[in-house]
N, C-alpha and C positions, 0 to 999 in steps of 0.2 A: 200595496199591490205586490203579489208574489213574483219574484224574478227567478228564472230558471236558466242556468248556463250549462251547456255541454262542453266539456274540456276539449279544446281543439287538438291537444297533444295526445289524447287517448285514441285507442283503436288499433287496428291491425298493424303489426310491424311489416317490414319489407318481405321477410321470409314467408309469413303467413299469407300476405297478399299475393305473392307469386304462386304459392301452392294452390290457392283457391282459383286464381286466374287460369292456371294450367288445367285444373279439373273442369272448370266451366267451358274452356275451349274444346276439350275432348268430348264432353257431353253434348255441347251444341252441334258438334259434327256428327252426332248420332252414334258415337262409339260406346260400347259397353266398357265401363271403367270401374275397377276395384281400387279401394284405398286401404293400405295396410295400417290399421288403427284409425282412430278419429282424426280427421284432417286438421282439426283445431280443437282445443279444450273448451269448446262452447257448444252445449247441446242444441241450442236453437239454430245456430249456423249449420251444424251437422245435419239437422232435420231439413233445413232449406235445401241443402245439396242432395240429400236423400230423395227428396221429392223431384229433383231434376234427373235422378237416375244413378247417383253415386252409390256404390255398394261397399260398405265398410266390412273388412275382413280381419281375422286374426292371423297370427303366424301359422297356427295349425291349419286354418282354412287354405292358406297359400300353398301348403304342402300338397294339397289335393288338386290344385289348379294347374292347367296346362294351356298353352297357346292363347293367353289373354293379355290384357294390359293392366298393370298394377302401378298406381301412383304411390311414391314414397313421400311422405309429408316432410315439412320443414325440419322436424326433429332429427332426421337422419336414421341410418340403420347400420348394424354391424356387417362385416364382410360376408358372413354366412348367408345373409339375405340375398345378396347379389349372386352368390354361388347357387342358391336354390333357384333363383330366376333363370340362370343359365341352364341348369339341368332340366327345368320344366318348360323351357322355351317361352318364358314370360317376358314380354316387352316392358321394361321399366320406364315409367315417366318419373324422372328424378327431380323432386322439388326440394331436396335438402337445402336448407339455408346456406348461403356461401360462408357465413361466419362459422356455422357448425362444421361444414365441410373442411374448412381450413384448420379448425381445432382437431378434427379427426386425424388429419394428415400430420399435424405436429406431434400428437400423442403416438401415432404409429412410428414416426421417425425416431422419437426418443426410445420407444420400446425396442425397435429393431436395432438400435445402436449397440445393444448388448453389453452395456457397462454395469448391469446389475442394480441400478438405482430402483428404489421403490417409486412407482408411479401412483400418485395420490390424486383423486378427483373429488373436489368439493361439489357435491350435487345430491340430488334426491335419489335414493336407491329405488330401482325399478322404473324410474322415469325413462320415457322413450329415448330422449337424447343421451342420457347417461348410459343406457344399455348399448347404444351405438358407440359411445366413447370407450367403454370397457371392452367392447368387442375388438377394438384395435390392438388390444394387449393380450388377446386369447384368454380373456377373463381374469388376468392376473392383477389388474389395477385394484387399488383399495379405494373405496368410496367413503367419504366422511360427509355426514349430513348437516352437522352444526359445529359450532366452535368447540364445545366440550369434547367432541369426538377426537380432536387433534391430540389430546393428551394421551391417548392410548397408542400412538404411533411409536415405532422403533426408531429412535433418534441416533442410533449408532450406525445406521446405513445411510447412503446417499438418498436424498429425497427430491423428486421432481413433482411440483405441485401445479395442477391445472384446475379450472373451474368450469362447471356447467355454465353456459352462456347467459342464463337468466338469473343467476344467484346474486345475492346482495354484495355490492362492492365493498361496503364497510366491513361486513363480517369476513369477507375474503382477506382483507388487509389485516384484520385481527389475527387470523390464522397464520398469515405470513409472519407477523411479528412474533408470535408464540414459537413457531418453528425456528426462527433465527436465534431466539434466546435459548433454545434447548438442544439444538443440533450438536452432536458430539464433536470434539476437536478431531480434525482429519476427515470428517464426513462432509460431503458437499450438499448444499441446498440450493435449488434453483426454482423460482416461481415464474409462471407464465400467466400474465393477466389476459385471460381469454373471455372475459365478461363482455357481452355485446353492449357497445356504447349507446346504441339507439334505445336500448332498454334501460341501462344504468342512468342515462341522462334524463329519463322520465321522473326519477326520484325527486330532484329538487323542484321540477316543474309541478309535479302533482302535489307536493307539499304546499307550495304557494297557492295552488288552486284550492286545496282543501281548507286552507286557513281563511279564504275569502267568504265562505258560505256558512249559514246557520246549520244547514243539513247537507250531508254528502251521501249520495247513493253511488256505491261502487258496483258497477255491473260487470259480472264475471262468472264464468263457469267455476264451480268449486274444485275442479281437478287441476286448475291452472297454477303452476308453480310461480310463474311471474305475477299472476294475479294476487297470490298470497303476500308476496313481498310488497307490492304496491298498495294493497288494501291495508296492510299493517302500518305503512307509512302514513296513509290518510288518517287512520285511527289514532296514531300517535299525535298528529297535529290537531285533529278535530275528533274528539270522542263521540260526537253525534254523527258517526259514519255507520252506514249499514251496507253489508254485502248482499246483493240480490242477483239472481240469475236472469230475471226478466220482470216486466211490469206487473205481473200477477202477484209478486211478492211484496209490492209496496203497501204498507199499512197506513190508512188515513190518519191515525193518531200521530204518526211521525211529523205530519205537516202542521199540527196545532201550534200556533204562535210563531210560525216560521215565515220569514220574509224573503229568504234567498235559498235556493237549492242548487247545489253543484252536482252534475252527473258526469262520472268519469269511468274508466275501465282499464282493462289489461291489454296486452298486445294481442290477445286472442278474442277481444270483444269487438264485434262489428258495429260500425257507426249506426246502422239502421236499428239496432237493438237499443242503443242509448236514446235514439229519437223516439222509439216506442215508449220508453219510460217517461220521457218528457211529455208526450202526448197523453199518457195515462193520467199524469198529474193535472194537466190542463183540463182534461175531461172532468176530473173530480171537482175542479173549481168552477166549471161552466154551469 
């Protein structure tokens, strides 16, 4: 008999949950609400909120808006977004994750300290959170996306290292070790562990979960940075892991000879979507 388990540790993180709750409250009150960028990196959840009335806009769209409400998602925004809102009389519903907000403040404080150190951010170039972080330095921070990028840094200058909140803790530590080994005598290196523990702590949990099952379905939007990290961990532990965005992507042949299926996801994956995937498998077997 086939056993299907949904990972109890998967699903929205605190920041995403808060952003969606704020959007739902505004929409339930009958207000017109715009969201700057996808509220979460999950197309099906974005579509659910669109049907409720949420209007997703770009930064260019926001330039043309006046006297409206705009929700800022959990990823955060650079200072110029707040200045634009002030100029256009836009009411901001700020759903920036508290962890991201604290990171922005730390980077801004270091930048405004004026000691000339290079501010390095370990993160994905162009990612919404990273754009908000770089914005705290007036665009001067250097972004490195992977371990090999650290080798191109100038180690003769002071270096302050930060990380996007959802990056791999292990890779961040490798980068720290490399800089410590190569920083020039007389130059200062400081690292700030800014990785969200509610995300980082999912790594060992999801590893154990993936190892328990014959087949793992990792449900996640393909734009999710956090999802890529967690999916790769599942794949490392269990090669019979498939990344899917929804139940329509499940292939029947994956289930041949399988006795247990584990369904898990990213911090941007709604529980209802994982449940739909479970139901699709049960329907196939009924």
